[in-house]
C-alpha positions in Angstrom: 75.1 6.3 70.3 72.2 5.9 72.5 71.3 9.7 71.9 71.4 9.5 68.2 68.9 6.6 68.3 66.7 8.5 70.6 66.9 11.5 68.1 66.2 10.0 65.3 63.1 8.0 66.9 62.0 11.3 68.1 62.5 12.7 64.7 60.5 10.0 62.9 57.6 10.0 65.8 57.4 13.7 65.1 57.2 13.4 60.9 55.0 10.4 61.4 52.0 12.8 63.8 52.9 15.9 61.5 51.6 13.7 58.5 48.8 12.0 60.3 47.6 15.4 61.5 47.7 16.9 58.1 46.2 13.7 56.3 43.4 14.0 58.7 43.0 17.7 58.0 43.2 16.9 54.1 40.6 13.9 54.3 38.1 16.2 56.3 38.6 19.1 53.8 38.0 16.9 51.0 35.0 14.8 52.8 33.3 18.3 53.4 33.7 19.0 49.5 32.5 15.7 48.6 29.6 16.0 51.2 28.8 19.2 49.4 28.6 17.5 46.2 26.5 14.6 47.3 24.1 16.6 49.0 23.7 18.9 45.5 23.3 15.6 43.6 20.5 14.3 45.8 18.6 17.6 46.3 15.0 16.6 45.4 12.9 18.4 42.9 9.2 18.5 44.0 7.1 18.1 40.9 3.4 18.7 41.0 0.7 17.7 38.6 -2.2 19.1 36.9 -4.0 15.6 37.3 -3.9 13.9 41.0 -4.1 10.3 39.3 -1.0 11.3 37.3 0.4 12.6 40.4 0.0 9.2 42.4 0.8 7.0 39.5 4.2 9.1 39.4 4.5 8.3 43.1 4.1 4.7 42.6 6.5 4.7 39.8 9.2 6.1 42.3 8.6 3.1 44.5 9.1 0.5 42.1 12.2 2.2 40.5 13.6 2.2 44.2 12.5 -1.3 44.5 14.2 -2.1 41.4 17.4 -0.3 42.7 17.6 -2.5 45.7 17.1 -5.8 43.4 13.6 -6.4 45.5 11.2 -8.2 43.4 8.7 -8.4 45.8 8.6 -4.7 46.4 8.8 -4.2 42.9 5.6 -6.2 42.5 3.9 -4.1 45.2 4.9 -1.0 43.4 3.7 -2.0 40.0 0.4 -3.2 41.6 0.0 0.2 43.1 0.1 2.2 39.5 -2.0 -0.5 38.0 -4.6 0.7 40.7 -4.1 4.2 40.4 -3.5 5.0 36.5 -6.3 5.7 34.4 -4.0 5.0 31.4 -5.3 1.6 30.1 -1.5 0.8 28.4 -0.1 1.7 31.8 -2.3 -0.5 33.9 -1.7 -3.4 31.6 2.2 -3.4 31.7 2.0 -2.5 35.5 0.0 -5.5 35.7 2.2 -7.4 34.1 5.3 -6.4 36.3 3.2 -6.9 39.2 2.9 -10.6 38.1 6.3 -11.2 37.2 8.7 -12.6 39.8 11.8 -12.4 38.0 13.5 -9.1 38.6 15.4 -9.2 35.2 12.0 -9.3 33.4 10.7 -6.7 35.7 13.4 -4.4 34.8 12.6 -4.9 31.0 9.3 -3.9 31.6 10.2 -0.9 33.5 12.3 0.4 30.5 8.7 0.0 28.5 6.7 1.7 31.4 9.0 4.4 31.4 8.8 5.1 27.5 4.9 4.9 28.4 4.9 7.2 31.0 6.9 9.9 29.4 4.3 11.9 27.5 1.6 11.4 30.3 4.0 12.9 32.8 5.3 16.0 30.5 1.2 16.7 29.7 0.4 16.8 33.3 3.6 18.5 34.7 2.6 21.6 36.4 5.9 22.5 37.9 9.0 21.3 39.4 11.3 19.0 37.1 12.0 15.3 36.6 15.4 14.0 35.8 15.4 11.7 32.8 18.2 9.4 33.4 19.6 6.8 31.1 22.0 4.1 31.4 23.6 3.1 27.8 24.8 -0.4 29.2 21.2 -1.7 30.2 19.0 -3.9 28.4 21.6 -3.9 25.2 21.3 -0.7 24.1 20.3 1.6 26.8 17.5 2.3 29.2 15.9 5.3 30.6 14.0 6.3 34.0 12.8 9.0 35.6 13.9 10.4 39.1 13.4 13.8 41.4 16.8 13.9 42.2 20.3 14.3 39.9 22.2 11.6 41.7 22.3 8.4 39.7 20.4 5.5 41.4 20.4 2.7 38.5 17.2 0.3 38.5 18.6 -1.8 35.7 21.9 -2.9 37.5 20.8 -1.8 41.4 24.1 -2.3 43.6 26.1 -3.9 40.8 26.3 -0.8 38.9 24.6 1.7 41.2 26.0 5.1 39.9 26.0 3.9 35.7 24.3 6.7 34.2 23.7 9.9 33.0 21.2 12.8 33.6 19.7 12.7 29.9 17.1 15.6 30.1 15.1 17.5 32.4 11.2 17.4 32.3 9.8 20.9 33.2 
């Protein structure tokens, strides 16, 4: 009886060890595939612009977007101030100034949507090379809202970590 228990114990242990090793290999392989997909999504485009002021405005726009993704109203104010101080467009300057004066992240996000709309024709007219991804969250602001990114991976500025990956790449500006 003691030998039977030992054989069963050894068999169970061997099966458990085999399962752990097999799952570890599958997880490692799946992790590599997932990592490759993630790296492809976060590969950044390097757009270049005909106008230096538009290039600087776009970099500050990305700063503002990142602050909104992180739900950081203070950093969003700083990004908006940089846009207001850089842009040559009076409408963009006025809207960026309003965002910079706002402390409520929800109101900053609403105005960010308007800023994105204002910037689109300016970016398209000045884009010399590279790509900008126009992304959309259909749930944002009761009807959907867009933003620009230099990577295909979705980092939603309207919901931050609550719904970080909610959205799609709607179009590519070239």
